[in-house]
C-alpha positions as CSV (number, residue, x, y, z in Angstrom):
1,X,-12.4,-1.1,-10.0
2,X,-9.9,0.3,-12.5
3,X,-11.4,3.9,-13.0
4,X,-9.3,6.6,-11.2
5,X,-11.4,9.5,-10.1
6,X,-9.5,12.8,-9.9
7,X,-10.7,15.0,-7.1
8,X,-9.8,18.7,-6.5
9,X,-9.6,19.4,-2.9
10,X,-9.6,23.2,-1.7
11,X,-9.3,24.8,1.7
12,X,-12.0,27.2,2.7
13,X,-11.9,28.8,6.0
14,X,-12.1,25.6,8.5
15,X,-13.4,23.2,6.2
16,X,-12.1,21.2,3.0
17,X,-14.2,21.2,-0.2
18,X,-13.9,18.6,-2.8
19,X,-15.1,18.4,-6.4
20,X,-15.0,15.3,-8.8
21,X,-14.5,17.2,-12.2
22,X,-15.4,14.3,-14.4
23,X,-18.8,13.8,-12.4
24,X,-20.6,17.1,-12.8
25,X,-22.4,18.1,-9.6
26,X,-20.4,15.5,-7.4
27,X,-18.9,17.6,-4.6
28,X,-18.7,17.4,-0.7
29,X,-16.9,18.8,2.3
30,X,-15.6,18.0,5.7
31,X,-13.7,19.5,8.6
32,X,-10.5,17.3,8.1
33,X,-9.0,15.3,5.2
34,X,-9.6,11.7,6.6
35,X,-13.6,12.6,6.9
36,X,-13.4,14.2,3.3
37,X,-12.0,11.0,1.9
38,X,-14.9,9.3,3.3
39,X,-17.3,11.6,1.9
40,X,-15.9,11.8,-1.5
41,X,-16.1,8.0,-1.8
42,X,-19.6,8.1,-0.6
43,X,-20.5,10.7,-3.0
44,X,-18.8,9.0,-6.0
45,X,-20.6,5.6,-5.1
46,X,-24.0,7.6,-5.2
47,X,-23.4,9.5,-8.3
48,X,-22.2,6.2,-10.1
49,X,-24.9,4.1,-8.6
50,X,-22.2,1.5,-7.2
51,X,-22.9,-1.5,-5.3
52,X,-22.8,-1.2,-1.5
53,X,-19.3,-1.4,0.1
54,X,-17.5,-0.2,-3.2
55,X,-16.3,2.9,-1.4
56,X,-13.3,1.1,-0.3
57,X,-12.1,-0.1,-3.7
58,X,-12.2,3.2,-5.6
59,X,-8.9,4.7,-6.7
60,X,-8.9,8.3,-6.0
61,X,-6.3,11.1,-7.1
62,X,-6.5,13.9,-4.9
63,X,-5.3,17.3,-6.3
64,X,-4.9,19.4,-3.2
65,X,-5.1,23.4,-3.2
66,X,-4.2,24.4,0.2
67,X,-4.0,28.4,-1.1
68,X,-0.2,27.9,-1.2
69,X,1.2,26.6,-4.3
70,X,4.6,25.9,-3.0
71,X,3.1,23.9,-0.1
72,X,0.9,22.0,-2.7
73,X,3.9,21.3,-4.9
74,X,6.1,20.0,-2.0
75,X,3.2,17.9,-0.4
76,X,2.4,16.1,-3.9
77,X,6.2,15.5,-4.6
78,X,6.4,14.0,-0.9
79,X,3.3,11.7,-1.5
80,X,5.0,10.7,-5.2
81,X,8.1,9.8,-3.4
82,X,6.3,7.8,-0.5
83,X,4.4,5.7,-3.2
84,X,7.7,5.1,-5.0
85,X,9.4,4.2,-1.6
86,X,6.3,1.9,-0.9
87,X,6.6,0.2,-4.4
88,X,10.5,-0.3,-3.9
89,X,9.9,-1.9,-0.4
90,X,7.4,-4.4,-1.7
91,X,9.8,-5.4,-4.6
92,X,12.6,-5.8,-2.1
93,X,10.7,-7.8,0.2
94,X,9.6,-10.2,-2.5
95,X,13.0,-10.6,-3.8
96,X,14.3,-11.2,-0.2
97,X,11.7,-13.8,0.2
98,X,12.5,-15.6,-2.9
99,X,16.4,-15.4,-2.1
100,X,15.7,-16.7,1.4
101,X,13.8,-19.8,0.3
102,X,16.7,-20.6,-2.3
103,X,19.5,-20.1,0.3
104,X,17.8,-22.3,3.0
105,X,16.2,-24.8,0.8
106,X,18.3,-25.4,-2.1
107,X,21.6,-24.2,-1.0
108,X,21.4,-25.7,2.5
109,X,22.5,-22.3,4.2
110,X,21.6,-21.8,7.9
111,X,18.9,-19.5,8.9
112,X,21.3,-17.4,10.9
113,X,23.8,-17.3,7.8
114,X,21.0,-16.5,5.5
115,X,19.7,-13.8,7.9
116,X,23.1,-12.3,8.0
117,X,23.6,-12.3,4.2
118,X,20.3,-10.7,3.5
119,X,20.4,-8.1,6.3
120,X,17.1,-9.6,8.1
121,X,16.4,-11.2,11.2
122,X,16.8,-15.1,11.7
123,X,13.1,-15.2,12.7
124,X,12.1,-13.6,9.4
125,X,14.2,-16.3,7.7
126,X,12.2,-19.1,9.6
127,X,9.0,-17.4,8.7
128,X,9.5,-17.3,4.9
129,X,11.8,-20.5,4.3
130,X,11.4,-23.1,6.9
131,X,14.2,-25.4,7.1
132,X,13.5,-29.0,6.1
133,X,14.1,-31.8,8.6
134,X,14.6,-35.4,8.1
135,X,11.7,-37.6,9.4
136,X,12.5,-41.0,11.2
137,X,12.4,-42.8,8.1
138,X,14.6,-40.7,6.1
139,X,12.1,-38.8,4.2
140,X,12.3,-34.8,4.3
141,X,9.4,-32.7,5.9
142,X,8.7,-29.3,6.0
143,X,9.2,-27.9,9.5
144,X,6.5,-25.6,10.8
145,X,7.3,-21.7,10.8
């Protein structure tokens, strides 16, 4: 699913209320935010007549309105910062994997040296770039991680 559903969430007494503005009449409530998320996904799936199990694949952009605009803005910024940190962490992990393979497999660096150079554990290097070892007849085979 590539459609992102915008959901406005407001706090009223001891409950969270959710409305999907682009789907008139689609709204729900719950006592806590994790339950609200499940209810919102179910309400969207029912309104859109989606196939069973489609709820987990929905992309939802929550607009939280707690009644304190300062809190809402600070929490939104923190969520955005966390998304950016997750994106960067994923990029760093991919680059680390690529470089670890190059260091161990192409540049013949030891697992320990590659680990020190990339600031990760030797175990991590062994997982992503297993050392090649010589077989009995001189051929090179990949060592299991």
